[in-house]
N, C-alpha and C positions, 0 to 999 in steps of 0.2 A: 857433577853431583845432580841427581834427580831430585826435583823439588815437589813437595806435596802440592796438589792442585789448589788446596785452600789458600796457599800463600800467594799464588800469582794470578788466579783467574779474576780477582777483583770483583767477585759477585756476578760476573757476566755469564750468560748461558752460552757455553761453548761445546764443540764436539767432544764427546766423552773419551774418545781414543787419543786425543792430543796430549802429549807430555812435554815437560820442559826440563832440559838439562842445561846447566850453566857451568862454565869454567871460569873461575876467578883466580888470579895469582895470589900468592901468600900475602904480598904487600900491594895494596891498591892505591894508586896515586889519587889526588883530588881530581874530580871530574873526568874519569876515564872515558874513552870511547866505548861504544857498544857495537859489537859485530854479530849479526845473526847469520848463521850458515845452515842452509837447508839441504837435506840429503836427497838423493835420486830415488826413483821407483825401486822398491825392494831394499832400500838402504836403511840406515839407522843412525842415531846420534853418535854411537861409538865408531861406526864406519866413517862418519863425516868428520869427526875430530882428527882422524888419521889423514883425511884428504887435505886438511889445511894445517898441517903440522908446523909450518913456518909461522902462522899466526899465533899458535900456542907458544912456540919458542920465543917469539917477540914479546908476548905479554908476560911470560915468565921473567924475561930480562928487564922489561920496562915498568910493569905494573900498570900500563896505560890502556889496557883493553879488558873488557868483560865479554866473553864469548858465549853466545846463546845457541844451543842446538835443539831445535824442535824435533819431536819424534811422533810417529803415528803407528804404534804397534797394531798388528792385525789388518793393516791397510797396505797398499802398495805405493801408489803415487799420492801426491798432495792434491787436495781438491782446490783447483784454481778455476773451476768451470761453473760451479753452481751460483745461483743468484746470491746466496748467503756470503760466499767468499768474494764476490765481486761487488759487495755493498760495504760501505764504510761502517765498521762495528755491526756487521750484519749477522754475527753468530757463526761464521764459517771458520775455515782453517786460517785465513789471513787475520781474522779478528783475534784468534788464539795467539798468534805470533805477536800481534800488537800488544796484547795484554802482558806477554812476557817482557817486551821492551819496557812497558810502563812500570812493571815490577822492578826491573833492573835499574831503571832511572832512580827510583825511590830507594831501593835497598843499598845500592853502591854509590849513590850520588853521581850518576853518570851525566855526561855532557849531552844535553838535548840537541846540540848543534853538531854532534859527531856520532850519528847513528847510521850504520852501514849494513848491507846485506849481500851475501853471495850464495851461489849454489850451482849445481850442474844438473842437466836434464830436468827432471821434475823440480829439483831445487832451483834450477835456472828459471823455470816457469813461475815458481813461487817468488823468486826475486823480482821478476818483472811485474807480477801481480801486486806485490807489496808496494812497489814504486808508483803504481797507478792508483791503488786504493788508499794508500797512506802517504801522499806527497808531503804532508806537513811533518811527518815523523822521520822519514829517511832522507839523508842528504845525498846519498849515492848508492849504487848497486852494481854488481858484476854478475852477469848471467852467462853460463856456458851451456850451449846446446839447448837453450830454452825456446820459448815462444812469446809473442807479444801479449801484453795484458789484454784479456778478453777473448783471445783466440780459442782457448780451451773450452769456452762455453758452447761452441758449435757441436751439436749432437753429443754433449757431455753425458757419459754413462757413469753414474756414481758407484755401480757395483765393481767396476775395475778402475775407477778414477781416470777414465781414458776418453780422448776425443780423436776418433779416427780421421776425420777431415782435417783437423789442425795438424796432427802428427804427420799426415801425408802431404801436407803443404798445399791443400786445396782451398784454404781460407785466405782470400785476398780482399783487401780494401784499399781505397785511396789513402794517401797520407792524411787528408782532411778528415776522412771517416774514422781512421784510427785515433787521431787526435781528439775528435769529438766524442768518441767512445770513452776515452780516459777522462776527459773533462766532465762528462755527464755523471761520472761516479761521485764527484764532489762539485756540484754545479756552482756553489757559492765560494769555492776556494780560488783565490787569486794570488797566492803566495809563490814561493820558490818551488821549482820542479826539480826533482833529483837528477843528477847527472848519471849517465849509463855507460857501462862497458860491456860489450857483447863479444862472445867467442863462439865459433861454429866451424866444424869441418864440412867442406863442401861435398863430401861423399857420405854424409851421415845417412845410414839406412834405417834409423829409428825415429828420429825427429828431422823431417825434411829441412835441408838447408834453405829452402824457400822462406822459412820462417825468419831467417836472418834479414832478408830483404824487407819483409813485412814489419819486423821490429824497427828497422832503420826508418821506415816511413812513419811508424807510430811515434818514435821519440824525436825525430827531427821536427815533426809538426808540434808535438807536445812541448818541446823546448824552444819553439820559435826559430828554428834553424833553417838554412837553405838546404835544398835537396842534394846539392853538390858538396862533397866534403871540402874542408878548408885545405887539407893536405893528405898525402898518401905516402906509404913507404912499404918496404919488404924487409923482414928481419928473420933471423934464425933464433929459436928459443925452445928449450926443453926437447930438442930433437925434431922440432917441427919448423916448417916454413910458414910464416904468416904474412899475408897481404893485409895491410892495415889502412883504415880510413879514420880521419880525425875531423871533428867539427868543433869550432870555437864559437863561443857566444859573443855578444856585442862588447863584452868587457875584454875579449881576447883570451879567455880561459877555455881550455878544452873540456867540453861537457858531454861529448859523445865519442866513443871509440868503437870501431867494429873490426874484429880480428878474424880473418878467414884463413883456415888451414887447408890448402889445396890437397885433395886426395885423401884426406883424413876422415875417419868414420866417427862414430858417436862418442866413445869413451876416450877422453883425452885428459891428461893431467891438468891440474889447476895451475895457472900462471900466477902463483902466489905473490911473487915479487912485484909483478906489474899491477896486481890488484891492490896490494898495500900502498904502492906509490900513487895509484889513482885515487885511493881514499885519503892519502896524506898520512898514512900510518907507518910509513918508512922513516918518519921523523917523530921522535917522542914528544908528546905534549903539543901545546900550541893550538891555534884554531884550525878548523877545516881550511884547506888551501884555497878553495874557491871563494869561501866567505872572506878570507883574508885578502884575496886579490880583488874581489868585486863588491864586497860589502853585502 
């Protein structure tokens, strides 16, 4: 369902092109989770709901999720590079998504401790941007073929919503610099930082795989993790081979996962089962699993 802007903007001055689509089950349980899913460049809300059909099927069955699909007709990619979008409630695309979440929390009585985001390509960039700009809002996110929060600001061109240096993999920082960049967005914020799940093909010709390494640096530092993963493995899933790395926090809970698909290019299917498990949405109701384990 497309919502009238007057319902969800909350009086904020937001980009005129951003629209909100919401999918709610016929019967919504008390305090449902909220999942934002952002489309890729040239995509749309209708395309994106097809990309995460298992989430839709799960919420139809359980009533335990409200799905939000942001859209930007007339544009291609999401703006995750302008100062507005990299500022908390700065009036950019990220602010628009935050207003959608705030609306859904109020409208559907959503659980403020179970708000998640996923997306691929530009939607993966939006995912990581939201985790950096709104750490108090999102508990976790899953980004496929995205870039670190703040990377897209390098030579950002709003006419095409593109950053050549970031897409090409030439934006590099130390882990400390990436972490400092994210912390500077909300300098007074000292609360929980969202856990992160990353996916990337190492032969990606659109968004350089180098961005996976930069994202790992950003989120290990942001989450206070060691640079070396806690564990690694290799699995087969959806016809792909994945070399996976896992990082656990001091509580012993996995808060960062990096899935590398050797030889794979940009467009890959969503590992929906793994995403739902990472979010804790493979189980109906109950608290977020990290908060349940670690408080």
